[in-house]
N, C-alpha and C positions, 0 to 999 in steps of 0.2 A: 504494500500500500504506500502510495506517495504521500509524504507529509508536507502539507502546504498551509499557509495562512494568508490573510489579505495582504496586499501590496507585493506579494511574490508575483513573478511572471512565469509563464511557461511557453515553450516553443514546441509545436507539433511536428510530425513527420512531413507535413506540407509546408513547413517553415512559417506557419501562421503564429503570431505572437499574441497571447492572451494575458490579461491582468487578472489575477485571482481575486475574487470578490466575496469570499465567505471563509469561515473557519471550519465549516463542516461540509463533507462531500460524500453523501450516502451512496451515490451511484455514478460517480464521475466528478471531475473537478469543476466546481461552480466558478465561473469566470466570465470575462467580457472580452471579446475580440478587439484588439487595438491596432495591430499592424499586419498588413498582407503584402506579399511580394507583388510588385508591379513595375514593369520596365519603365514606366513613366513616373515612378515615385520620386519624391523629393529627398528621401533619406536613403542611406546605404549602410549595410552591415555584412561583413564577410563576402563582399563582392555581389551581394543581392540588393537590389533597389526595393524600397518599401514605401507603401502609402499608409498614412495614418487615417483610421476610420473613427469618426464621431459615433456616439451611441446609436442613433437611429440608423445611420448608414451601415454600421456593423450588423445590426439585426436584419436589415434587408439582405445583406450579403450572406448571412448564415441561413436565412430562410430559403435562399436560392441554392446554396451549395451544401449545407448540412442541416436540413430541417429537423432531423432527428436529434440534433444537439440543442435545439432551441426550447427553453422553458421560460421562466421569468428572467433567467440569465442564460448564458451559454454553458452547457455541461459537457466537458471534454472527457471522453473515455480515457482512462489511465494508459491503455495500450497505445494510444495515439500520441502520447507525450514523449518527445525526444530529449528535452532538457528543462530543468527547473532553474530559474534565476532568482536568487534571494538577495534582498537589499543589503544585508549585512556583509555579503561576500565581496561587494564592490567598493565599500567605504575606504579601504586602504589605498587601492590604486587611484581612485578618484581624488582622494585628499592629496595625493602626491602630484597629480597632473593638473588639478584645477584649484587655483588659489582662492576662489570664492568658496568652494566646499571646504578647503583647508581652514578658512577663517571661521566658518560655522563650527567645524569639528573642534578647533582650539577653544572657542568660546564655551562649548559644552564640556569639554574635558577640564577646563579651568574651574568649572562649576561642580565638578565631581561626577559627571556622567561617563561611565566607562565606554570606550569605543566599541566594545562588544555589544552594547545596547543600541548602536546607531546603524543606519543604513540609508541608501538612496534608492528610490523607486522612480516611476515615471519613465520618460524617454531615456534618461541616463542609465537606467538599469540594463537594458539590452545594448546600449551604445548607439542609440538612434537620435541623440540630442542634436539640435542645431543652435545657431547663434541666438535665436529667440526663445529657446527652451527655458521654462521655469525649472526650479530645483525643488523636487519633492523629497524632503528629508524625513526619514522615519526614525522614531525612537520607541523602543519596546518597553511596555509595562509601566510601572510607577515612576521610572526614571524620566518619563515624558514630562511630568510636572516640574521636575528640576530643570529640564532642558527649556521648557517654556519660560520659566522665571529667568533663566540665564539670558535668553533672547530679549526679554523685556528690559533687563538691566543694561544689556549691551547697546540698546537703542538710545539710552540716556547718556552714554559715554561717547567720546570722539573715537571713531573707528570705522571699520568697513561695513558694520551692520547698522542699517538705518531704518527709520520708520517708513511706512508707505505714504506716498503723496496722494493728493486728491484725484489726480488723473487715473492712477492705478486703482484706487478704491472704486471709481466710477466704472472702470473696465471690469473689475471683479463682480460688481453689482449687476451690470448688464449681462454678464455671462451666466449668472445664477438665476436671474429673473425671480427674486423672492416675492412673497406676498406681504412684505413690509416695506416701509418707505426707505429711501436712500439714507436719510439722516439716522433712522433707527438702526438700519443695517450696519452703518459705520460705527455707531456707538457700541453695539453688541460685539462687533469684530475686534475693535480696539481693545475691549476689555479681555477678550480671549488671549491676546498676546502671542499667538502662534504663527503670525505672518510677519514678513519683513522684506527688506531689500539688502542685497550684498553686492557692492560694486555695480549698482544699477540693475541687478537681476532680482526678480521676485522669487521668494522661496516661502515655503510653509513647513511646519512641523506636523507630521501625521502620526497619530497614535496607532500602535499595533499591540495587541495583547501578548504578554509573555505566555509561554506554553502552559504554565500552571493556572493562568487566568481563563483558559478555554475550557468551559465546563459543560454547557448544554446548548444545543442549537436554538436560534430564534426563528422557529418555523412559523409560517403564516397560518392564521386561524380562520375561523368563520366570520365573514363580514356581517356586522349587525346594523351598521348605518353610520352616517356622519354625525359628529358631535363636537361641541366646543365646551371646554371646561376651564375652571380656575382651580388650582391646587398647589399645595406646598410641596416642594421637592425635599425628600428625605435622604436620598443618596444619589450622587452624581459621579461616582468613581469611574463609570464607563461612558460618561457624557461625550467624550471625544473619540469614541470607538466608531466603528461602522458595522451595524447600525448603532446609533447613540442610544443610551438607555438612561432614563430618569425614573427612579422609584418615587412615587408620590403618595401623599396622604389624601385619599379621596374615598367617598362612600361606595363608589362603583368601580373605579378604574385602579388597577394595581400599579401600572407603570406606563410611561410614554416612550415609544420607540420611534426613532427618526432614521429613515433610510436616505435622507438627503444631507450632504455635508454642510449645507447652509446653516442647519440648526444643531450642528455638533457643538458642544460646549456652550450652549445658549443660556444655561442657568446654573447656579451653584446650589449646593445643599443649603436648605433653610430659606430659599427664595420662593416667592409665589409666582407661578407661571400662568399664562393663558395659552392653551393649546387647542388647535383645531385640526381634525383629521378623521380617519375612519376607525370606528370602534370594532375590535375583534375579540373573539372568545377563544382561548387556547387552554386546554386542560382544566377547565373550570374557572380560569382567571380571565378577567377582561382587561384589555389594554387599548390605548389610543395610538394609532399608527400615523405618522407624518411622513410624506414622501411616497405615496402609493402610485405615483407616475413620475416620469423623468422631470417634468416641470410642473410640480403639483400646484393646482389651483384650489384656493380655499383651505389650504393647509399651512400651518405655521406653528412656531413656538416663540413666545415673547416672555421675557423676564419683566413682569410688572414691577417687581421690587427695584430693578435697575432703572426702569423708565420713570418711576415715581421719584427716585432719588435725583434724577437729572432734570426733573420738571417737564418731562415730555408727555405726561398724561395727568 
Protein backbone atom coordinates (compact mmCIF):
# COMPACT_ATOMS: atom_id res chain seq x y z
CA UNK A 1 0.00 0.00 0.00
CA UNK A 2 1.36 3.41 -0.99
CA UNK A 3 1.48 5.81 1.96
CA UNK A 4 0.57 9.38 1.00
CA UNK A 5 -0.99 12.50 2.51
CA UNK A 6 -2.17 15.83 1.19
CA UNK A 7 0.38 18.05 -0.62
CA UNK A 8 2.26 14.98 -1.93
CA UNK A 9 2.32 14.60 -5.72
CA UNK A 10 2.28 11.43 -7.76
CA UNK A 11 3.32 10.61 -11.32
CA UNK A 12 1.46 7.91 -13.23
CA UNK A 13 2.74 5.56 -15.91
CA UNK A 14 1.30 8.03 -18.47
CA UNK A 15 3.43 10.79 -16.88
CA UNK A 16 0.32 12.56 -15.64
CA UNK A 17 1.05 14.47 -12.43
CA UNK A 18 -1.55 14.58 -9.64
CA UNK A 19 -1.68 16.45 -6.32
CA UNK A 20 -2.81 14.21 -3.46
CA UNK A 21 -5.94 15.72 -1.91
CA UNK A 22 -6.81 13.46 1.02
CA UNK A 23 -5.24 11.55 3.91
CA UNK A 24 -7.38 8.46 3.31
CA UNK A 25 -7.45 6.31 0.18
CA UNK A 26 -9.87 3.39 0.51
CA UNK A 27 -9.71 2.23 -3.15
CA UNK A 28 -7.04 4.30 -4.90
CA UNK A 29 -5.20 7.54 -4.21
CA UNK A 30 -7.60 10.48 -3.93
CA UNK A 31 -6.02 13.34 -5.82
CA UNK A 32 -6.47 16.05 -8.46
CA UNK A 33 -4.83 16.12 -11.89
CA UNK A 34 -2.44 19.10 -12.21
CA UNK A 35 -0.06 18.56 -15.15
CA UNK A 36 -0.35 16.59 -18.40
CA UNK A 37 2.28 16.03 -21.12
CA UNK A 38 1.60 18.37 -24.04
CA UNK A 39 4.02 19.22 -26.85
CA UNK A 40 2.71 22.79 -26.71
CA UNK A 41 3.02 23.00 -22.94
CA UNK A 42 4.77 25.96 -21.36
CA UNK A 43 6.75 23.92 -18.79
CA UNK A 44 9.30 21.12 -19.11
CA UNK A 45 10.46 18.24 -16.92
CA UNK A 46 12.96 15.53 -17.91
CA UNK A 47 12.61 16.41 -21.58
CA UNK A 48 8.79 16.30 -21.48
CA UNK A 49 6.73 19.45 -22.02
CA UNK A 50 3.76 19.83 -19.67
CA UNK A 51 0.57 21.84 -19.56
CA UNK A 52 -0.95 22.89 -16.23
CA UNK A 53 -4.67 22.18 -15.84
CA UNK A 54 -7.01 24.21 -13.65
CA UNK A 55 -9.64 22.37 -11.61
CA UNK A 56 -12.51 22.38 -14.13
CA UNK A 57 -10.26 21.63 -17.11
CA UNK A 58 -8.68 18.69 -15.28
CA UNK A 59 -12.12 17.16 -14.67
CA UNK A 60 -13.06 17.58 -18.33
CA UNK A 61 -9.81 15.85 -19.32
CA UNK A 62 -10.34 13.00 -16.88
CA UNK A 63 -13.95 12.44 -17.93
CA UNK A 64 -12.74 12.04 -21.52
CA UNK A 65 -9.67 9.93 -20.80
CA UNK A 66 -10.22 8.07 -17.50
CA UNK A 67 -13.90 8.39 -16.58
CA UNK A 68 -13.58 5.41 -14.23
CA UNK A 69 -11.15 7.47 -12.09
CA UNK A 70 -13.58 10.38 -11.62
CA UNK A 71 -15.48 10.72 -8.36
CA UNK A 72 -15.68 13.88 -6.22
CA UNK A 73 -11.91 13.93 -6.85
CA UNK A 74 -9.70 11.81 -9.12
CA UNK A 75 -9.00 8.34 -7.72
CA UNK A 76 -5.77 6.94 -9.14
CA UNK A 77 -5.29 3.14 -8.87
CA UNK A 78 -2.09 2.35 -6.99
CA UNK A 79 -0.95 0.12 -9.85
CA UNK A 80 -0.86 3.16 -12.14
CA UNK A 81 1.52 5.12 -9.90
CA UNK A 82 5.10 5.33 -11.11
CA UNK A 83 6.49 7.72 -8.50
CA UNK A 84 5.41 9.59 -5.37
CA UNK A 85 6.89 13.04 -4.75
CA UNK A 86 6.99 14.20 -1.14
CA UNK A 87 7.45 17.88 -0.13
CA UNK A 88 10.00 17.04 2.59
CA UNK A 89 12.28 15.33 0.06
CA UNK A 90 12.95 18.51 -1.95
CA UNK A 91 13.51 21.03 0.85
CA UNK A 92 17.29 20.55 1.00
CA UNK A 93 18.05 20.85 -2.75
CA UNK A 94 15.65 23.77 -3.17
CA UNK A 95 17.10 25.60 -0.16
CA UNK A 96 20.53 25.26 -1.79
CA UNK A 97 19.44 26.40 -5.26
CA UNK A 98 16.84 29.11 -4.48
CA UNK A 99 17.73 31.92 -2.09
CA UNK A 100 14.06 32.82 -1.56
CA UNK A 101 13.36 29.36 -0.20
CA UNK A 102 16.62 29.48 1.76
CA UNK A 103 15.43 32.72 3.42
CA UNK A 104 12.17 31.13 4.57
CA UNK A 105 13.98 27.99 5.77
CA UNK A 106 16.44 30.06 7.80
CA UNK A 107 13.61 32.08 9.36
CA UNK A 108 11.84 28.92 10.46
CA UNK A 109 14.97 27.17 11.67
CA UNK A 110 15.94 30.23 13.73
CA UNK A 111 12.52 29.95 15.39
CA UNK A 112 13.13 26.29 16.27
CA UNK A 113 11.27 24.51 13.46
CA UNK A 114 13.25 21.40 12.43
CA UNK A 115 13.98 21.17 8.73
CA UNK A 116 12.55 17.64 8.82
CA UNK A 117 9.13 19.25 9.44
CA UNK A 118 9.36 21.44 6.30
CA UNK A 119 8.60 20.85 2.64
CA UNK A 120 7.76 22.49 -0.68
CA UNK A 121 4.72 21.53 -2.74
CA UNK A 122 3.02 23.06 -5.78
CA UNK A 123 4.92 23.46 -9.04
CA UNK A 124 8.30 23.40 -7.26
CA UNK A 125 7.75 19.81 -6.06
CA UNK A 126 7.97 18.13 -9.49
CA UNK A 127 10.33 20.83 -10.82
CA UNK A 128 7.77 22.53 -13.08
CA UNK A 129 8.02 26.03 -11.60
CA UNK A 130 8.53 29.11 -13.76
CA UNK A 131 9.48 32.71 -13.04
CA UNK A 132 5.93 33.58 -11.97
CA UNK A 133 5.41 30.59 -9.67
CA UNK A 134 4.31 31.12 -6.10
CA UNK A 135 6.05 29.15 -3.34
CA UNK A 136 3.81 26.70 -1.50
CA UNK A 137 5.67 25.98 1.73
CA UNK A 138 4.58 23.00 3.84
CA UNK A 139 5.06 22.59 7.58
CA UNK A 140 3.98 19.37 9.27
CA UNK A 141 1.95 19.09 12.45
CA UNK A 142 2.01 21.44 15.41
CA UNK A 143 5.31 22.94 14.24
CA UNK A 144 3.15 24.84 11.72
CA UNK A 145 2.01 27.28 14.41
CA UNK A 146 5.62 28.04 15.39
CA UNK A 147 6.40 28.59 11.71
CA UNK A 148 3.42 30.90 11.27
CA UNK A 149 4.52 33.04 14.22
CA UNK A 150 8.07 33.17 12.86
CA UNK A 151 6.78 34.54 9.54
CA UNK A 152 4.64 37.11 11.37
CA UNK A 153 7.69 38.32 13.31
CA UNK A 154 9.92 38.34 10.22
CA UNK A 155 7.53 40.73 8.46
CA UNK A 156 8.10 43.27 11.25
CA UNK A 157 11.88 43.14 10.86
CA UNK A 158 14.01 44.42 7.99
CA UNK A 159 14.79 41.46 5.80
CA UNK A 160 13.77 39.48 2.73
CA UNK A 161 10.34 38.47 4.13
CA UNK A 162 7.74 41.18 3.72
CA UNK A 163 4.00 41.67 4.07
CA UNK A 164 1.65 41.42 1.11
CA UNK A 165 0.74 44.67 -0.64
CA UNK A 166 -2.74 45.79 -1.68
CA UNK A 167 -2.39 44.68 -5.29
CA UNK A 168 -1.47 41.14 -4.31
CA UNK A 169 -4.34 40.99 -1.80
CA UNK A 170 -6.73 42.01 -4.56
CA UNK A 171 -5.28 39.31 -6.85
CA UNK A 172 -5.74 36.64 -4.16
CA UNK A 173 -9.29 37.82 -3.44
CA UNK A 174 -10.27 37.77 -7.12
CA UNK A 175 -8.85 34.27 -7.51
CA UNK A 176 -10.84 32.90 -4.58
CA UNK A 177 -14.12 34.78 -5.20
CA UNK A 178 -15.30 34.44 -1.58
CA UNK A 179 -18.75 35.28 -0.25
CA UNK A 180 -17.37 38.04 1.99
CA UNK A 181 -16.23 41.58 1.20
CA UNK A 182 -12.66 42.41 0.19
CA UNK A 183 -12.12 44.41 3.39
CA UNK A 184 -13.32 41.53 5.55
CA UNK A 185 -11.26 39.02 3.56
CA UNK A 186 -8.05 41.01 4.05
CA UNK A 187 -8.75 41.49 7.77
CA UNK A 188 -9.20 37.74 8.27
CA UNK A 189 -6.19 36.82 6.12
CA UNK A 190 -3.80 39.24 7.80
CA UNK A 191 -4.77 37.81 11.16
CA UNK A 192 -3.91 34.29 9.96
CA UNK A 193 -0.33 35.36 9.23
CA UNK A 194 0.56 32.46 6.94
CA UNK A 195 1.07 34.46 3.73
CA UNK A 196 3.94 36.72 2.76
CA UNK A 197 6.35 37.90 0.10
CA UNK A 198 10.01 36.96 -0.21
CA UNK A 199 12.11 38.95 -2.68
CA UNK A 200 8.96 39.88 -4.56
CA UNK A 201 7.52 36.33 -4.72
CA UNK A 202 4.29 35.37 -2.98
CA UNK A 203 4.43 32.39 -0.61
CA UNK A 204 2.19 30.74 1.95
CA UNK A 205 2.58 28.22 4.74
CA UNK A 206 0.39 25.16 4.27
CA UNK A 207 -0.51 22.88 7.16
CA UNK A 208 -0.20 19.10 6.78
CA UNK A 209 -0.95 16.67 9.59
CA UNK A 210 1.84 14.67 11.18
CA UNK A 211 1.28 10.93 10.71
CA UNK A 212 0.08 10.53 14.31
CA UNK A 213 -2.59 13.20 13.73
CA UNK A 214 -4.20 11.16 10.95
CA UNK A 215 -6.94 9.26 12.73
CA UNK A 216 -10.23 8.93 10.84
CA UNK A 217 -11.55 9.95 7.43
CA UNK A 218 -13.85 12.94 6.97
CA UNK A 219 -16.32 11.05 4.77
CA UNK A 220 -19.26 12.84 3.22
CA UNK A 221 -22.61 12.29 4.87
CA UNK A 222 -26.27 12.63 4.03
CA UNK A 223 -27.26 16.14 2.97
CA UNK A 224 -30.05 17.53 5.14
CA UNK A 225 -30.28 21.06 3.78
CA UNK A 226 -28.70 24.49 3.86
CA UNK A 227 -28.35 26.23 7.20
CA UNK A 228 -26.76 29.34 8.72
CA UNK A 229 -25.68 29.29 12.36
CA UNK A 230 -23.87 31.25 15.03
CA UNK A 231 -21.77 29.22 17.45
CA UNK A 232 -18.75 29.35 19.73
CA UNK A 233 -15.61 27.53 18.54
CA UNK A 234 -14.32 25.14 21.20
CA UNK A 235 -11.37 23.62 19.28
CA UNK A 236 -9.50 24.92 16.22
CA UNK A 237 -6.39 22.68 16.27
CA UNK A 238 -7.09 21.53 12.68
CA UNK A 239 -8.45 24.83 11.41
CA UNK A 240 -5.61 25.16 8.89
CA UNK A 241 -5.91 21.59 7.63
CA UNK A 242 -7.66 20.50 4.44
CA UNK A 243 -10.52 20.14 5.16
CA UNK A 244 -10.50 22.66 8.01
CA UNK A 245 -12.20 21.49 11.19
CA UNK A 246 -13.87 23.68 13.82
CA UNK A 247 -15.45 22.00 16.84
CA UNK A 248 -18.32 24.16 18.06
CA UNK A 249 -20.76 24.59 20.92
CA UNK A 250 -24.20 24.26 19.31
CA UNK A 251 -27.41 22.45 20.15
CA UNK A 252 -27.59 20.69 16.78
CA UNK A 253 -24.22 20.87 14.98
CA UNK A 254 -21.08 19.09 16.28
CA UNK A 255 -18.50 20.80 14.04
CA UNK A 256 -17.96 22.92 10.95
CA UNK A 257 -15.94 21.43 8.09
CA UNK A 258 -14.50 23.62 5.31
CA UNK A 259 -13.28 22.19 2.01
CA UNK A 260 -12.22 25.59 0.67
CA UNK A 261 -8.83 27.05 1.62
CA UNK A 262 -10.41 30.51 1.86
CA UNK A 263 -11.89 29.65 5.25
CA UNK A 264 -8.93 27.75 6.69
CA UNK A 265 -7.83 29.32 9.96
CA UNK A 266 -10.82 31.65 9.87
CA UNK A 267 -11.50 31.54 13.64
CA UNK A 268 -9.74 30.79 16.90
CA UNK A 269 -10.93 28.70 19.82
CA UNK A 270 -13.21 30.77 22.00
CA UNK A 271 -14.49 32.96 19.17
CA UNK A 272 -18.07 33.14 17.94
CA UNK A 273 -18.52 32.40 14.25
CA UNK A 274 -21.24 32.75 11.68
CA UNK A 275 -21.20 29.84 9.25
CA UNK A 276 -23.39 29.09 6.26
CA UNK A 277 -23.34 25.88 4.27
CA UNK A 278 -24.82 22.40 3.89
CA UNK A 279 -25.83 20.43 6.97
CA UNK A 280 -24.86 16.75 6.84
CA UNK A 281 -25.41 13.79 9.12
CA UNK A 282 -22.59 11.27 9.57
CA UNK A 283 -22.65 8.45 12.12
CA UNK A 284 -25.36 10.10 14.15
CA UNK A 285 -23.55 13.46 14.29
CA UNK A 286 -24.57 16.57 12.38
CA UNK A 287 -22.07 18.98 10.91
CA UNK A 288 -22.07 22.02 8.68
CA UNK A 289 -20.00 21.76 5.49
CA UNK A 290 -18.60 24.83 3.73
CA UNK A 291 -17.15 24.45 0.23
CA UNK A 292 -19.54 21.97 -1.35
CA UNK A 293 -18.53 23.25 -4.81
CA UNK A 294 -15.39 24.75 -6.39
CA UNK A 295 -16.67 28.33 -5.99
CA UNK A 296 -19.24 27.93 -3.20
CA UNK A 297 -22.14 30.38 -3.30
CA UNK A 298 -23.98 31.18 -0.11
CA UNK A 299 -21.31 29.41 1.96
CA UNK A 300 -18.86 31.08 4.32
CA UNK A 301 -17.27 31.25 7.77
CA UNK A 302 -16.92 34.61 9.53
CA UNK A 303 -15.38 35.34 12.92
CA UNK A 304 -17.97 37.62 14.49
CA UNK A 305 -15.61 38.13 17.42
CA UNK A 306 -12.90 39.54 15.15
CA UNK A 307 -15.30 41.66 13.11
CA UNK A 308 -16.86 43.15 16.24
CA UNK A 309 -13.43 43.95 17.70
CA UNK A 310 -12.53 45.80 14.50
CA UNK A 311 -15.83 47.68 14.38
CA UNK A 312 -16.89 46.04 11.09
CA UNK A 313 -20.27 44.83 12.37
